[in-house]
Structures are given as C-alpha cells and as structure tokens.
C-alpha positions as CSV (number, residue, x, y, z in Angstrom):
1,M,-133.2,-25.3,-14.8
2,S,-134.7,-23.8,-11.7
3,P,-132.4,-22.8,-8.8
4,R,-134.3,-25.2,-6.5
5,L,-133.6,-28.2,-8.8
6,R,-130.0,-27.1,-9.4
7,K,-129.4,-27.0,-5.6
8,F,-131.1,-30.4,-5.1
9,I,-128.9,-32.0,-7.8
10,G,-125.8,-30.3,-6.3
11,M,-126.7,-31.5,-2.8
12,I,-127.0,-35.1,-4.1
13,A,-123.7,-34.8,-6.0
14,I,-121.9,-33.4,-2.9
15,L,-123.2,-36.2,-0.7
16,V,-122.2,-38.9,-3.2
17,F,-118.7,-37.3,-3.6
18,L,-118.2,-37.1,0.2
19,A,-119.2,-40.8,0.7
20,I,-116.7,-41.9,-2.0
21,Y,-114.1,-39.5,-0.7
22,L,-114.4,-40.7,2.8
23,L,-114.2,-44.4,1.9
24,V,-111.1,-43.8,-0.2
25,A,-109.5,-41.6,2.5
26,M,-110.1,-44.3,5.1
27,A,-108.7,-47.0,2.8
28,V,-105.5,-45.0,2.1
29,G,-105.3,-44.0,5.8
30,L,-104.9,-47.6,6.7
31,R,-101.7,-47.7,4.7
32,V,-100.2,-44.7,6.3
33,P,-97.2,-45.5,8.5
34,D,-98.0,-45.9,12.2
35,H,-96.1,-42.8,13.2
36,W,-98.1,-39.9,14.8
37,W,-96.6,-37.3,12.5
38,A,-97.4,-39.3,9.4
39,R,-101.0,-39.7,10.4
40,L,-101.2,-36.1,11.5
41,L,-99.9,-34.9,8.1
42,Y,-102.1,-37.3,6.1
43,Y,-105.3,-36.5,7.9
44,S,-104.6,-32.8,7.9
45,V,-104.1,-32.8,4.2
46,V,-107.0,-35.0,3.5
47,G,-109.2,-33.0,5.8
48,I,-108.5,-29.8,4.0
49,L,-108.5,-31.1,0.4
50,W,-112.1,-32.5,0.4
51,G,-113.5,-29.0,-0.3
52,V,-111.4,-28.2,-3.3
53,P,-113.2,-30.4,-5.8
54,L,-116.5,-29.1,-4.5
55,F,-115.9,-25.5,-5.4
56,P,-117.2,-25.8,-9.0
57,V,-120.3,-27.6,-7.8
58,I,-121.1,-25.0,-5.2
59,K,-120.4,-22.2,-7.8
60,W,-122.8,-23.9,-10.2
61,M,-125.5,-24.3,-7.5
62,S,-125.2,-20.6,-6.6
63,R,-125.4,-19.4,-10.1
64,E,-128.3,-17.0,-10.9
65,E,-130.4,-17.5,-14.0
C-alpha cells in the first residue's frame, strides 16, 4: 500500500473516530453532575484521552515501506 493511500485511509479513520468520540463525550457530559469541579474533571479527562486510541493509527500512517 502506498504511503499516500495509507495516510488518506488513516485520515478518514481519524475523522470518523473523532465524530463518534465527540458525540459520545457530549452525551455522557450531559449526565455529569452540575458541579463545576465534576465538569472540569470530566472534560479535562475526556479532552486528553481522545488522542490515546489514535496512536496506533498515526503509527501505522507514518510507517515506511
């Protein structure tokens, strides 16, 4: 598979993952208690964790032939 095609497939996968992740994060965020510290904690964790599942995809995209 050419690097260009691999990067295109990876980009589509990342965009689909982010769209689903954002919808789920917002749906769960509506159920977080209405205290400022609970929302701060939730959105801080969710804002950081979105990148972790993408590491294998980015590594695959960057792989040399």
